[in-house]
DOTORFI-470587 format. One record per residue: residue in one letter; y, x, z of N, C-alpha, C, O in turn. Coordinates in steps of 0.05 Angstrom, whole numbers, padded with zeros to 5 digits, always signed. Atoms other than C-alpha are relative to their C-alpha. Layout:
<atoms>
aYXZYXZYXZYXZ ...
</atoms>
This chain:
<atoms>
m-00026-00010+00007+03578+02418+01289+00003+00029+00008-00005+00036+00030 s-00005-00027-00007+03598+02491+01287+00029+00007-00007+00042-00007-00022 i-00027-00008+00005+03664+02527+01286+00001+00029-00009-00016+00045-00001 d-00002-00027+00011+03687+02590+01250+00007+00020+00022+00022+00013+00041 l-00003-00020-00021+03686+02654+01292+00030+00006+00004+00038+00010+00027 l-00028-00007-00003+03760+02668+01278+00016-00020+00016+00036-00013+00028 s-00015+00020-00016+03781+02603+01311-00013-00005+00027-00006-00024+00041 y+00016+00004-00025+03733+02611+01369+00015+00014+00023+00007+00037+00030 i-00018-00012-00020+03785+02625+01423-00008-00008+00028-00015-00031+00033 t+00007+00005-00028+03771+02631+01497+00016-00023+00011+00041-00023+00009 d-00013+00023-00013+03786+02566+01533-00015-00006+00025-00037-00018+00024 k+00014+00004-00025+03767+02564+01606-00008-00029+00005-00029-00034+00017 k+00006+00029-00005+03770+02488+01607-00025-00009-00015-00037-00030-00007 k+00024+00008+00015+03714+02485+01556-00024+00017+00008-00044+00017-00006 g+00024-00015-00009+03668+02530+01595+00000+00029-00007-00022+00041-00009 n-00002-00029+00005+03693+02600+01578-00016+00008-00024-00035+00024-00021 p+00014-00010+00024+03669+02608+01506+00005+00030-00004+00022+00042+00008 v-00002-00029+00005+03660+02678+01479+00027+00006-00014+00035-00008-00033 n-00025-00009+00011+03725+02714+01463-00004+00010-00029-00019+00029-00033 h+00005-00008+00028+03730+02720+01387+00008+00028-00007-00004+00040-00024 q-00009-00027+00006+03768+02785+01388-00021+00021+00008-00026+00041-00006 i+00022-00018-00009+03712+02819+01428-00023+00000-00020-00034+00021-00027 v+00023+00003+00019+03660+02792+01379+00008+00014-00026-00009+00028-00038 e-00009-00013+00025+03701+02816+01319-00003+00030+00002-00013+00043-00016 g+00002-00028-00004+03705+02885+01348-00028+00010+00001-00035+00031-00010 l+00028-00007-00002+03631+02887+01364-00013+00000-00027-00028+00019-00034 f+00012+00001+00027+03610+02865+01294+00012+00022-00018-00002+00032-00035 g-00013-00020+00017+03660+02913+01264-00012+00028+00002-00012+00043-00017 v+00011-00026-00004+03626+02974+01294-00030+00002-00003-00041+00024-00009 c+00029-00003-00001+03552+02957+01295-00016-00020-00016-00040-00021-00013 s+00016+00020+00014+03533+02901+01248-00011+00009-00026-00028-00005-00038 n+00011-00011+00025+03519+02945+01188+00003-00020-00023-00015-00023-00040 g-00005+00018+00022+03550+02894+01142-00010-00028+00005-00006-00046-00012 t+00009+00027-00006+03519+02833+01176+00024-00018+00002+00043-00012+00015 v-00022+00019+00000+03563+02773+01165+00002-00013+00028-00018-00022+00039 m-00003+00012-00026+03592+02746+01230-00007-00030-00003+00001-00043-00022 p+00010+00028+00003+03559+02678+01243+00021-00020+00008+00039-00015+00024 s-00014+00023-00012+03592+02611+01252-00014-00007+00026-00039-00005+00027 l+00012+00003-00027+03581+02594+01324+00000-00030+00009+00019-00044+00003 p+00000+00027-00012+03560+02529+01358+00021-00002+00022+00030+00018+00032 e-00021+00004-00020+03609+02498+01407-00009+00008+00028+00008+00016+00044 s+00010-00007-00026+03565+02511+01467+00003+00030+00005-00006+00046-00012 p-00004-00028-00005+03585+02578+01498-00026+00016+00001-00029+00037-00010 l+00026-00014-00003+03513+02596+01516-00014+00002-00027-00025+00023-00034 e+00013-00001+00026+03486+02577+01447+00014+00019-00019+00002+00033-00034 a-00015-00019+00016+03542+02617+01414-00007+00028+00008-00011+00045-00010 f+00007-00027-00010+03526+02677+01457-00028+00008-00010-00032+00031-00019 m+00027-00006+00009+03452+02673+01439-00001+00005-00030-00015+00023-00039 a-00001-00004+00029+03468+02667+01365+00011+00028-00006+00002+00041-00025 i-00012-00026+00004+03511+02730+01370-00021+00022+00006-00024+00041-00009 l+00020-00019-00007+03456+02768+01406-00022+00002-00021-00032+00024-00028 e+00021+00000+00021+03405+02747+01354+00008+00016-00025-00008+00030-00036 k-00011-00014+00023+03449+02774+01298+00001+00030+00006-00006+00047-00011 l-00004-00029-00007+03463+02840+01335-00026+00014+00006-00026+00039+00005 s+00025-00013-00007+03391+02853+01354-00011+00018-00022-00027+00036-00017 a+00009-00016+00022+03379+02881+01285+00013+00027+00000+00002+00047-00011 s-00015-00025+00000+03431+02935+01297-00003+00015+00027-00001+00039+00028 i+00002-00012-00026+03422+02947+01372-00028-00005+00011-00034-00028+00020 s+00028+00004-00007+03349+02958+01389-00004-00008+00029-00024-00020+00035 e+00002+00007-00028+03362+02950+01463+00004-00029+00006-00001-00039+00028 i-00005+00029-00004+03381+02877+01453-00022-00017-00012-00031-00012-00035 y+00021+00019+00009+03328+02823+01447+00003-00025+00017+00015-00025+00038 i+00001+00025-00016+03317+02752+01471-00030-00005+00006-00045-00012-00012 d+00028+00003-00007+03252+02748+01509-00008-00029+00005+00005-00043+00019 t+00011+00027-00005+03211+02685+01506-00025+00004+00017-00045+00014+00008 f+00021-00005-00019+03166+02685+01567-00025-00015-00008-00024-00038-00016 c+00026+00014+00004+03092+02669+01559-00006-00016+00025+00008-00015+00045 d+00009+00017-00023+03055+02621+01605-00010+00018+00022-00030+00033+00018 p+00009-00018-00022+03049+02657+01672-00023-00010+00017-00036+00006+00031 w+00019+00012-00018+03001+02609+01705-00029+00012-00002-00041+00016+00019 p+00027-00012+00001+02935+02638+01678-00003+00026+00015-00023+00031+00028 r+00002-00026-00013+02951+02707+01705+00004-00003+00030-00009+00011+00046 i-00004+00005-00028+02977+02681+01772-00025-00011+00013-00033-00002+00035 a+00024+00013-00012+02916+02638+01784-00024+00018+00002-00039+00017+00021 t+00024-00017+00001+02864+02690+01765+00004+00027+00012-00015+00042+00017 g-00005-00026-00011+02899+02751+01793+00002+00022-00020+00003+00046-00012 v-00002-00020+00021+02904+02787+01726+00030+00008-00003+00046-00008-00014 a-00029-00009+00000+02970+02827+01734+00017-00022+00013+00038-00029+00003 a-00012+00024-00012+02989+02770+01781+00029+00004+00009+00045-00014+00004 h-00027-00003-00011+03051+02799+01814+00021+00000-00022+00042-00013-00020 s-00020-00001+00022+03087+02815+01749+00004-00027-00013+00026-00034-00022 w-00002+00027+00012+03072+02745+01724+00013-00019+00019+00024-00039+00011 q-00014+00016-00020+03097+02715+01789+00030+00005-00003+00046-00013+00000 v-00029-00006+00006+03163+02751+01774+00009-00015-00024+00031-00026-00025 c-00006+00015+00024+03161+02720+01705+00004-00030+00007+00023-00042-00004 l-00002+00028-00008+03150+02651+01736+00027-00005+00015+00041-00024+00010 a-00025+00003-00015+03209+02662+01784+00024-00001-00019+00043-00016-00015 k-00021+00000+00020+03253+02678+01724+00002-00027-00014+00024-00037-00018 q+00000+00026+00014+03232+02615+01689+00011-00022+00018+00027-00038+00009 l-00008+00021-00018+03243+02571+01750+00030+00001+00006+00043-00019+00011 c-00028-00003-00006+03312+02600+01762+00018-00001-00025+00042+00001-00024 g-00016+00000+00025+03333+02596+01689+00011+00027-00008+00032+00028-00021 f-00008-00027+00008+03338+02671+01681-00013+00008-00026-00037+00002-00030 l+00010-00008+00026+03330+02699+01611+00004+00029-00005+00027+00039-00001 e-00003-00028+00007+03317+02771+01591+00013+00002-00027+00004-00010-00047 i-00015-00002+00025+03367+02791+01538+00003+00029-00010+00019+00034-00027 g-00002-00028+00010+03356+02866+01530-00002+00019+00023-00008+00011+00046 g+00002-00021-00020+03356+02932+01567+00019+00023-00006+00032+00023-00027 n-00017-00023+00005+03393+02997+01574-00013+00027+00008+00001+00046+00013 g+00014-00025-00007+03340+03049+01590-00008+00001+00029-00028+00014+00035 v+00007+00000-00028+03339+03038+01665-00009-00027+00010-00019-00029+00033 g+00008+00026-00009+03326+02964+01668+00005-00021-00022+00012-00014-00044 v-00005+00022+00019+03331+02896+01634+00022-00018+00010+00026-00020+00034 f-00021+00019-00007+03388+02847+01633-00011-00028+00003-00026-00038-00014 l+00008+00027-00005+03377+02779+01663+00024-00018-00001+00043-00014+00014 l-00022+00019+00003+03423+02723+01641-00007-00026+00016-00028-00038+00011 n+00004+00025-00014+03429+02665+01690+00012-00022-00018+00036-00024-00022 t-00009+00020+00020+03432+02606+01641+00014-00024+00013+00023-00043-00001 t-00016+00020-00014+03464+02561+01695+00027+00011+00006+00030+00030+00021 p-00026-00011-00005+03539+02571+01694+00011-00006+00028+00002-00024+00041 e-00014+00006-00024+03584+02575+01754+00018-00024-00004+00021-00033-00027 d-00018+00023+00002+03632+02518+01769+00023+00005-00019+00034-00013-00032 n-00022-00007+00017+03686+02555+01730-00009+00006-00029+00007+00014-00046 g+00010-00005+00027+03641+02562+01669-00010+00028-00006-00021+00032-00027 e+00009-00028+00004+03625+02636+01678-00030+00001+00003-00042-00014+00018 y+00029-00005-00003+03554+02662+01669-00004+00027+00013+00010+00046+00007 k+00007-00025-00014+03523+02715+01714-00022+00015-00015-00041+00003-00025 i+00020-00017+00012+03485+02773+01685-00007+00023+00019+00011+00036+00029 y+00010-00021-00019+03442+02820+01728-00013+00022-00016-00021+00019-00039 l+00016-00023+00010+03411+02888+01715-00025+00002+00018-00022+00009+00042 d+00025-00001-00014+03338+02887+01736-00013+00027-00006-00022+00032-00028 f+00009-00027+00004+03315+02959+01746-00030+00002-00003-00045-00012+00010 f+00029-00004+00004+03247+02983+01721-00013+00010+00025-00036+00003+00030 e+00012-00011-00024+03236+03020+01786+00001-00018+00024-00006-00011+00046 g-00001+00019-00021+03248+02958+01827+00029-00006+00009+00046+00012+00009 g-00027+00008-00009+03308+02919+01852+00018-00008-00023+00012-00001-00046 y-00019+00008+00021+03366+02889+01814+00027-00004+00013+00029-00007+00037 q-00027+00002-00011+03441+02882+01821+00017-00016-00020+00010-00018-00043 p-00019+00012+00018+03499+02843+01792+00009+00020-00021+00014+00043-00015 f-00009-00018+00021+03520+02872+01725+00027-00009-00011+00046+00007-00012 c-00026+00009+00009+03575+02829+01696+00002-00030+00002-00018-00044+00002 l-00006+00028-00003+03607+02761+01703+00015-00009-00025+00038-00001-00029 g-00013+00009+00024+03622+02726+01637-00013+00010-00025-00020+00034-00026 l+00013-00007+00025+03591+02726+01568+00016+00021-00016+00004+00039-00027 d-00016-00019+00015+03649+02762+01536+00001+00027+00012+00003+00047-00002 n+00001-00026-00013+03646+02817+01588-00026+00015-00008-00025+00039-00011 f+00025-00013+00008+03574+02830+01568+00002+00010-00029-00007+00032-00035 l-00003-00009+00028+03592+02833+01494+00018+00024-00001+00015+00042-00018 e-00017-00024-00001+03647+02882+01511-00016+00024+00009-00012+00046-00002 y+00017-00022-00007+03595+02924+01546-00017+00010-00024-00020+00034-00028 l+00016-00007+00023+03551+02922+01484+00016+00017-00020+00006+00036-00032 h-00018-00014+00018+03610+02946+01443+00002+00030+00008-00002+00048-00008 v-00003-00027-00010+03621+03007+01487-00027+00015+00000-00028+00039-00006 f+00027-00012+00000+03546+03020+01494-00007+00010-00028-00018+00032-00031 y+00006-00008+00028+03539+03022+01418+00016+00025-00007+00005+00043-00020 l-00017-00024+00006+03597+03071+01412-00012+00025+00012-00012+00046+00000 y+00011-00023-00014+03565+03116+01463-00027+00009-00012-00031+00033-00017 e+00026-00007+00011+03495+03113+01434+00002+00013-00028-00015+00029-00035 n-00004-00011+00026+03523+03131+01366+00021+00023+00000+00032+00030-00020 e-00017-00024-00004+03565+03189+01394+00028-00004-00010+00040+00015-00020 r-00027+00004+00008+03631+03157+01379+00019+00002+00024+00043+00005+00021 i-00015-00006-00024+03653+03165+01451-00017+00019+00017-00042+00019+00014 s+00014-00019-00016+03634+03219+01501-00014-00013+00023-00008-00036+00031 e+00013+00010-00024+03588+03211+01560+00020-00004+00023+00017-00023+00038 k-00021+00003-00021+03648+03222+01606+00016-00025-00004+00021-00039+00016 e-00015+00025+00005+03686+03166+01572-00017-00025+00006-00007-00044+00017 y+00018+00023-00005+03626+03120+01575-00004-00004+00030-00003-00027+00039 d+00004+00003-00029+03613+03134+01649+00025-00010+00013+00023-00027+00031 a-00025+00010-00012+03687+03123+01666+00004-00029-00006+00012-00044+00011 w-00003+00029+00007+03688+03057+01628-00020-00017+00017-00012-00038+00027 q+00020+00015-00015+03623+03035+01662+00008-00004+00029+00005-00026+00041 t-00008+00001-00028+03650+03051+01731+00022-00021+00004+00021-00037+00022 d-00022+00019-00002+03713+03011+01719-00009-00028-00006-00002-00047+00008 h+00010+00026+00008+03676+02954+01685-00017-00012+00023-00014-00036+00028 y+00016+00010-00022+03626+02948+01742+00017-00008+00024+00012-00029+00036 a-00017+00006-00023+03680+02950+01796+00015-00027-00004+00017-00043+00014 k-00015+00025+00006+03720+02894+01762-00019-00024+00002-00011-00045+00013 n+00018+00023-00001+03659+02849+01754-00011-00005+00028-00015-00028+00035 l+00010+00003-00028+03633+02862+01824+00021-00014+00017+00014-00030+00034 a-00022+00012-00015+03701+02843+01852+00002-00030-00005+00010-00045+00013 a-00002+00028+00008+03698+02777+01815-00026-00016+00006-00027-00040+00003 w+00026+00012-00004+03625+02763+01834+00001-00020+00023+00014-00015+00043 p+00000+00019-00021+03613+02700+01876-00011+00011+00026-00031+00026+00026 e+00009-00011-00026+03607+02716+01950-00027-00010+00008-00043+00005+00020 n+00026+00012-00007+03549+02669+01960-00017-00004-00025-00014-00024-00039 d+00016+00001+00024+03499+02683+01905-00027-00013+00006-00047+00000+00009 s+00024+00015-00007+03449+02628+01920-00022+00002-00021-00046+00000-00014 d+00020-00003+00021+03414+02636+01853-00017+00025+00004-00041+00025+00000 r+00014-00025-00006+03396+02707+01871-00019-00004+00024-00041+00006+00023 d+00017+00006-00023+03369+02683+01938-00025-00015-00008-00047-00010+00001 a+00023+00017+00009+03326+02631+01904-00020+00017-00016-00044+00014-00013 y+00017-00018+00016+03299+02683+01855-00017+00018+00018-00041+00020+00014 d+00015-00018-00019+03280+02731+01911-00022-00016+00014-00044-00006+00017 m+00020+00016-00014+03245+02675+01948-00024-00007-00017-00047-00005-00009 l+00021+00008+00018+03205+02653+01888-00017+00024-00009-00041+00021-00013 v+00016-00024+00006+03184+02724+01871-00020+00005+00023-00042+00014+00018 d+00017-00005-00023+03156+02729+01942-00014-00025+00010-00019-00028+00034 s+00011+00026-00009+03125+02659+01943-00030+00001+00005-00042-00019+00013 h+00029-00004-00007+03053+02687+01951-00019-00018-00016-00041-00023-00006 l+00017+00019+00014+03025+02640+01898-00027+00013-00008-00048+00001-00005 h+00025-00013+00008+02974+02691+01873-00018+00005+00024-00042+00003+00021 e+00016-00004-00024+02952+02705+01944-00013-00027+00008-00036-00028+00017 i+00011+00026-00006+02943+02630+01956-00023-00007-00018-00044-00017-00009 w+00022+00005+00019+02901+02623+01893-00025+00017+00007-00047+00007+00007 e+00022-00018-00006+02859+02683+01912-00016-00009+00025-00040-00010+00025 q+00013+00008-00025+02845+02660+01983-00013-00028-00002-00033-00033+00011 l+00011+00027+00004+02832+02588+01960-00029+00002-00011-00045-00015-00006 s+00027-00003+00012+02771+02613+01921-00021+00003+00022-00045-00003+00018 n+00019-00002-00022+02739+02628+01989+00005-00021+00022-00004-00019+00044 h-00008+00022-00018+02767+02564+02021+00014+00011+00024+00010+00002+00047 q-00016-00011-00021+02815+02606+02062+00029-00002-00006+00037-00011-00028 w-00029+00001+00004+02890+02611+02071+00012+00027+00008+00006+00036+00030 p-00011-00026-00007+02929+02676+02070+00019-00001+00023+00031-00022+00028 r-00021-00002-00020+02972+02699+02128+00027+00006-00013+00030+00027-00025 l-00026-00002+00014+03042+02688+02103+00023+00001+00020+00023-00011+00041 e-00024-00003-00017+03109+02708+02132+00017-00026-00002+00017-00039-00023 c-00019+00023+00001+03158+02653+02151+00025+00009-00015+00034+00032-00013 w-00024-00006+00016+03218+02649+02105+00025-00007+00015+00025-00019+00037 q-00026+00007-00011+03292+02643+02119+00004-00030-00002-00011-00044-00017 s-00007+00029+00002+03323+02574+02129+00013-00005-00026+00020+00013-00041 l-00012+00007+00025+03351+02536+02071+00031+00005-00001+00043+00005-00022 e-00029-00001-00002+03423+02546+02095+00013+00020-00019+00032+00014-00033 p-00012-00020+00017+03437+02611+02057-00001-00007-00030+00013+00004-00046 l+00003+00006+00028+03415+02578+01992+00019-00022-00010+00017-00030-00033 q-00019+00020+00008+03471+02527+01991+00026+00014-00009+00033+00034+00003 p+00010+00020+00018+03500+02511+01943-00016+00012-00023-00013+00036-00029 m+00015-00009+00023+03453+02516+01884-00007-00025-00017-00004-00047-00008 s+00007+00023+00017+03428+02473+01826-00021-00016+00013-00038-00006+00028 q+00018+00018-00013+03388+02413+01847-00029+00008-00006-00046+00008+00012 g+00027-00008+00006+03326+02436+01810-00010+00024+00015-00033+00024+00025 k+00008-00024-00015+03325+02505+01842-00004-00006+00030-00022+00004+00043 l+00003+00007-00029+03336+02475+01911-00026-00015+00005-00039-00010+00024 w+00025+00014-00003+03278+02428+01901-00024+00018-00002-00044+00015+00013 m+00022-00019+00002+03233+02485+01879-00003+00015+00027-00026+00020+00036 f+00001-00015-00026+03251+02523+01943-00012-00018+00022-00030-00009+00036 i+00010+00018-00021+03238+02462+01988-00030-00004-00004-00045-00004+00015 l+00028+00005+00006+03172+02449+01953-00018+00023+00009-00038+00020+00022 v+00016-00023-00006+03146+02520+01960+00000+00006+00030-00021+00011+00041 e-00001-00006-00029+03171+02531+02031-00017-00019+00016-00032-00011+00034 h+00016+00020-00014+03139+02466+02055-00030+00004-00005-00046+00001+00013 f+00028-00003+00006+03074+02480+02019-00012+00024+00014-00034+00022+00025 v+00010-00024-00014+03066+02550+02047-00003-00004+00030-00021+00006+00042 s+00000+00005-00029+03081+02525+02117-00021-00021+00008-00033-00019+00030 t+00017+00023-00008+03039+02461+02116-00024-00006-00018-00041-00023-00011 k+00021+00005+00020+02992+02464+02056+00003-00027-00013-00017-00038-00025 k-00005+00026+00012+03023+02399+02033+00025+00001-00017+00044+00016-00011 i-00023+00002+00017+03072+02382+01977+00018-00022+00010+00010-00045+00015 m-00020+00020-00008+03135+02347+01998+00022+00000-00021+00037+00020-00024 l-00022+00003+00020+03182+02321+01944+00023-00014+00014+00019-00035+00027 p-00023+00012-00014+03252+02305+01970+00005-00029-00008-00004-00037-00030 n-00005+00029+00006+03275+02232+01973+00017-00003-00025+00014-00023-00039 d-00018+00003+00023+03327+02245+01919-00012+00015-00025+00002+00020-00044 y+00013-00014+00022+03276+02280+01873+00002-00016-00026-00004-00040-00026 d-00003+00013+00026+03290+02264+01800-00009+00020-00021+00003+00040-00027 e+00013-00018+00020+03245+02296+01747+00018+00005-00024+00016+00027-00036 t-00017-00004+00024+03298+02287+01693+00020+00023+00004+00031+00032-00015 l-00018-00022-00005+03340+02340+01727-00014+00028-00001-00001+00048+00004 l+00015-00025+00000+03285+02393+01721-00002+00011-00028-00002-00003-00048 s+00006-00013+00025+03274+02444+01667-00030-00003-00005-00045-00012+00012 e+00029+00003+00007+03206+02445+01631-00017+00018+00019-00038+00010+00027 a+00014-00018-00018+03185+02505+01673-00003-00011+00028-00023-00009+00041 q+00001+00012-00026+03203+02469+01737-00019-00024+00001-00032-00028+00021 k+00019+00023+00001+03165+02406+01716-00029+00010+00001-00045-00001+00015 r+00027-00012-00001+03103+02449+01702-00007+00010+00027-00030+00007+00036 f+00004-00011-00026+03111+02482+01769-00008-00022+00020-00027-00019+00035 v+00006+00023-00017+03110+02414+01805-00029-00009-00006-00044-00015+00013 v+00027+00009+00008+03047+02394+01766-00021+00018+00011-00041+00009+00022 e+00021-00019-00009+03009+02458+01783-00001+00000+00031-00023+00004+00042 m+00000+00000-00029+03030+02455+01856-00014-00025+00011-00029-00024+00031 l+00014+00024-00008+03007+02383+01863-00030+00002-00005-00046-00007+00012 a+00028-00005+00005+02941+02403+01831-00013+00018+00021-00036+00015+00029 l+00010-00019-00021+02934+02460+01881-00004-00014+00026-00023-00010+00040 e+00003+00015-00025+02946+02413+01939-00024-00018-00002-00039-00021+00018 a+00023+00017+00003+02894+02365+01911-00026+00015+00004-00045+00005+00015 s+00024-00017-00003+02844+02422+01908-00006+00006+00029-00029+00006+00037 l+00003-00005-00029+02857+02437+01981-00011-00024+00015-00030-00022+00031 t+00007+00024-00015+02850+02366+02005-00026-00012-00009-00040-00025+00007 e+00024+00013+00011+02793+02344+01960-00024+00020-00003-00046+00012-00011 n+00021-00021+00002+02754+02410+01962-00012+00001-00029-00036+00002-00033 a+00008+00002+00028+02753+02408+01886+00011+00025-00015+00031+00036-00008 i-00009-00022+00017+02758+02462+01833+00025-00009-00016+00025-00030-00028 p-00025+00008+00015+02830+02461+01804-00005-00002-00030-00020+00013-00041 a+00004+00004+00029+02834+02435+01733+00009+00024-00016-00003+00030-00036 l-00009-00024+00015+02873+02497+01712-00022+00021-00001-00026+00034-00022 m+00021-00020-00001+02815+02542+01734-00023-00007-00019-00034+00010-00032 t+00021+00009+00018+02765+02500+01696+00007+00006-00029-00009+00015-00045 k-00010-00005+00027+02808+02507+01634-00001+00030-00007-00007+00037-00029 l-00001-00029+00005+02815+02582+01642-00027+00013-00003-00029+00035-00014 m+00027-00011+00003+02740+02592+01644-00007+00004-00030-00023+00021-00037 s+00004-00003+00029+02742+02583+01568+00026+00005-00013+00033-00006-00034 y-00027-00006+00010+02811+02612+01558-00001+00011-00028-00014+00031-00034 s+00001-00009+00028+02824+02619+01484+00028-00001-00013+00030-00009-00036 e-00027-00002+00012+02899+02627+01474+00000+00018-00024+00012+00012-00045 d+00004-00020+00022+02882+02687+01431-00025+00016+00006-00024+00035+00021 p+00026-00013-00006+02809+02707+01430-00001+00030-00005-00017+00044+00007 k+00000-00028+00007+02826+02775+01401+00012+00018+00022+00008+00042+00022 k-00012-00016-00021+02865+02797+01463-00019+00005+00023-00031-00014+00034 e+00018-00008-00021+02825+02835+01514+00008-00013+00027-00009-00020+00043 q-00009+00012-00025+02868+02807+01570-00009-00028+00004-00015-00037+00027 n+00010+00028-00002+02846+02736+01554-00029+00000+00009-00038-00019+00023 k+00028-00002-00009+02774+02758+01564+00000+00005+00030-00017-00006+00044 r-00002-00006-00028+02794+02786+01631+00007-00026+00016-00004-00030+00037 i-00008+00024-00013+02827+02720+01649-00024-00019+00002-00029-00031+00023 s+00023+00018+00001+02766+02680+01628-00021+00009+00020-00033-00007+00035 n+00020-00011-00019+02719+02726+01667+00009-00003+00029-00007-00010+00046 a-00010+00003-00027+02764+02724+01728-00001-00029+00009-00006-00034+00033 a+00002+00029-00006+02766+02648+01725-00029-00007+00007-00034-00023+00026 c+00028+00005-00006+02690+02646+01723-00008+00011+00027-00023-00003+00042 e+00005-00011-00026+02686+02692+01783+00012-00016+00023+00001-00020+00044 w-00014+00016-00019+02737+02650+01820-00016-00026+00006-00021-00033+00029 v+00016+00025-00004+02696+02586+01809-00026+00006+00014-00035-00010+00031 k+00026-00007-00013+02632+02621+01830+00005+00004+00030-00011-00006+00046 r-00006-00004-00028+02664+02643+01896+00006-00027+00014-00002-00032+00036 f-00007+00026-00011+02692+02574+01907-00025-00017+00006-00027-00029+00027 q+00024+00017-00004+02625+02540+01897-00018+00012+00022-00030-00003+00037 n+00017-00012-00021+02588+02590+01941+00012-00005+00028-00003-00010+00047 a-00012+00004-00026+02639+02582+01997-00001-00029+00009+00001-00036+00033 r+00001+00029-00006+02633+02506+01993-00026-00008+00012-00027-00028+00026 h+00026+00007-00010+02560+02507+02011-00006+00013+00027-00027+00009+00039 
</atoms>
């Protein structure tokens, strides 16, 4: 079932759908004749549908579909950047565009009041809250398009941005546990663990903070944190007593599978199944990086076998 854009009115009780007036204004200035879409009832799905339509007019807007990060993490081919990618997947963060200084990360898990958080992830490192609410982001796109097409001055754009950021920052949740979880998963040392495992060794890893600052957060993200923290500390996988796979995203389910396989490799002194698969990696034979992954996997297995004897 879908509803017409003109009747798509903000209703906080239904999870803060996108404000139809903001969308009308946005399409009015930058759609180049594109017909405004009928929108699904889900606020997030409606938002994504709008972005998809606008991406043809605003080149800075896109919806990134992340590739499989595990081959790069395991073999060390651009491992850190792909560990960042994995952290985004596990936290339900989605890249939805950029503005020249960074990319926008949409947290697809809403707050209790139905609002969605959007961060700005800087190319030079670090990230910060950007706006709270899907309609606030669409309003930003409207103003950004006007500025890019010289319909407003740089002074007007900067003044609007300063005011917009201040208002959103004031409304930002005081305890941003999702951001804490993301930071922890980015620094989870998985590529270091894989690298050292090839020599039957274990990297020296820093102790992490306690779980207390991460409360409250979604059950799946909390389980990911507990799993990684316990594994790094003890080399063993511990699944909580209330663990329920049905509450996990597909990325989180894959994470549990790969971590269990890594634990089995440690305890059984066996080559991980993922590494065996990567030795003949053929996702796309034409890509040079896949050859690097395959070669790196072969080297990993060779080191592992030599260290075992």
